[in-house]
C-alpha positions as CSV (number, residue, x, y, z in Angstrom):
1,X,13.6,3.4,-9.0
2,X,11.7,4.1,-5.5
3,X,8.7,2.0,-5.9
4,X,5.4,3.4,-4.2
5,X,1.7,1.5,-4.1
6,X,-1.5,3.5,-5.2
7,X,-4.7,1.9,-4.2
8,X,-7.4,3.0,-7.0
9,X,-11.3,3.0,-6.1
10,X,-14.3,4.0,-8.1
11,X,-18.4,4.3,-7.5
12,X,-19.5,6.8,-10.8
13,X,-20.4,5.4,-14.1
14,X,-18.9,2.6,-15.4
15,X,-16.4,2.0,-12.3
16,X,-14.3,-1.5,-14.0
17,X,-13.5,1.3,-16.7
18,X,-12.6,3.8,-14.9
19,X,-9.6,1.7,-13.0
20,X,-8.5,0.8,-16.2
21,X,-8.4,3.7,-17.7
22,X,-6.5,5.4,-14.4
23,X,-4.8,2.3,-14.6
24,X,-3.6,3.4,-18.2
25,X,-2.5,6.5,-17.5
26,X,-1.1,6.1,-14.3
27,X,1.4,4.0,-16.8
28,X,2.2,6.2,-18.7
29,X,3.3,9.0,-16.3
30,X,7.3,9.7,-16.5
31,X,9.7,7.8,-15.5
32,X,7.2,5.0,-14.7
33,X,6.3,1.5,-14.5
34,X,2.8,-0.8,-13.6
35,X,5.3,-4.0,-12.0
36,X,1.7,-5.4,-10.3
37,X,-1.7,-5.8,-10.2
38,X,-4.0,-6.6,-7.8
39,X,-7.0,-8.2,-8.8
40,X,-10.3,-5.6,-8.4
41,X,-13.3,-6.6,-4.7
42,X,-16.7,-4.9,-5.4
43,X,-17.2,-3.2,-1.9
44,X,-18.8,-1.3,0.4
45,X,-18.5,2.9,1.2
46,X,-16.4,3.7,4.7
47,X,-17.4,7.0,5.7
48,X,-19.7,8.5,3.5
49,X,-22.4,10.7,3.7
50,X,-25.7,9.1,4.6
51,X,-27.2,9.6,1.3
52,X,-24.3,7.9,-0.6
53,X,-24.1,5.1,1.0
54,X,-25.9,2.6,-0.9
55,X,-23.6,3.6,-3.8
56,X,-20.6,0.6,-3.7
57,X,-16.4,0.6,-4.9
58,X,-14.2,-1.1,-7.3
59,X,-10.7,-0.8,-5.7
60,X,-7.9,-2.1,-6.5
61,X,-4.1,-1.9,-6.2
62,X,-1.2,-0.9,-7.5
63,X,2.8,-1.2,-7.3
64,X,4.5,1.0,-9.5
65,X,8.9,2.0,-9.8
66,X,8.3,5.5,-10.5
67,X,11.1,8.4,-10.8
68,X,9.1,10.8,-10.0
69,X,9.3,12.1,-6.1
70,X,6.1,11.7,-4.1
71,X,4.9,14.9,-3.5
72,X,5.6,14.7,-8.0
73,X,3.2,11.5,-8.4
74,X,1.0,12.9,-6.2
75,X,0.4,15.8,-8.1
76,X,0.5,13.5,-11.5
77,X,-2.9,11.1,-9.5
78,X,-4.7,14.5,-8.6
79,X,-4.4,15.4,-12.3
80,X,-5.7,11.4,-13.2
81,X,-8.9,11.9,-11.1
82,X,-9.3,15.7,-12.4
83,X,-9.0,15.0,-16.0
84,X,-11.7,11.8,-15.1
85,X,-14.4,14.1,-13.7
86,X,-13.8,14.7,-9.5
87,X,-15.0,17.1,-7.6
88,X,-14.0,17.7,-4.6
89,X,-16.9,19.3,-3.0
90,X,-18.4,17.8,-0.2
91,X,-16.1,15.3,2.0
92,X,-16.4,11.2,0.7
93,X,-18.8,12.1,-1.5
94,X,-19.1,9.8,-5.2
95,X,-16.0,10.1,-7.4
96,X,-15.6,8.6,-11.2
97,X,-12.0,7.4,-9.4
98,X,-10.0,8.0,-6.9
99,X,-6.0,7.6,-6.3
100,X,-4.9,7.2,-3.2
101,X,-0.6,6.8,-2.5
102,X,-0.7,4.0,0.0
103,X,3.0,3.4,0.4
104,X,6.1,5.1,-0.7
105,X,9.8,3.3,-0.9
106,X,12.4,4.4,2.1
107,X,10.2,8.5,2.4
108,X,7.4,9.0,6.4
109,X,6.1,12.3,6.3
110,X,3.3,14.1,8.5
111,X,2.5,16.4,6.4
112,X,-1.5,16.4,5.9
113,X,-1.3,16.7,2.0
114,X,0.7,14.1,1.9
115,X,1.3,11.3,5.1
116,X,3.0,8.7,4.9
117,X,2.0,5.1,5.4
118,X,-1.5,6.6,4.3
119,X,-3.1,6.8,7.8
120,X,-5.7,5.2,6.7
121,X,-4.1,1.9,5.0
122,X,-4.4,-0.3,8.0
123,X,-8.8,0.7,9.7
124,X,-10.1,0.2,5.7
125,X,-10.6,-3.8,3.8
126,X,-10.8,-2.0,0.6
127,X,-7.7,-1.1,0.3
128,X,-6.0,-4.1,2.5
129,X,-7.8,-6.6,0.2
130,X,-6.5,-5.5,-3.4
131,X,-2.4,-5.1,-1.0
132,X,-2.6,-8.9,-0.1
133,X,-2.5,-9.7,-4.0
134,X,-0.1,-7.4,-4.7
135,X,2.2,-9.4,-1.3
136,X,1.7,-6.7,0.9
137,X,0.3,-7.1,4.8
138,X,-0.6,-5.1,7.4
139,X,2.9,-5.0,9.0
140,X,4.7,-4.3,5.7
141,X,2.2,-0.7,6.0
142,X,3.5,-0.3,10.1
143,X,6.8,-0.8,8.8
144,X,7.2,0.9,6.1
145,X,8.3,-1.3,3.8
146,X,7.5,-2.7,-0.2
147,X,8.6,-6.5,-0.5
148,X,10.3,-7.5,-3.0
């Protein structure tokens, strides 16, 4: 089964509970298994509207195996976000959960709906720190490779 790397973030409500619920929901996806999880990092928001600049994030990452194709995985992650109460109104507004596919083994995509590897992952410490816990370096992201 292909492997994928998912970044998780929350900056509303009980952030730790939101990450736990998202992890459980991802693990429950058809044909999906969580292989490893990073620790959680409390981080400052990046590229958010000024009125939300004080709302810190809790971030983590998961390495998964999944039978879901990339777009099916994306749809499943967006459904998890919606069930958690995420509303997509203002770009980078506060959200109970944010789930991003960073890498999907063997897949490169320039589609604006799903760009792989994630186009901003290398510029975001809140993504790179949790990925390092999974043994994934910037070199892996640039090469679009999931080690081990």
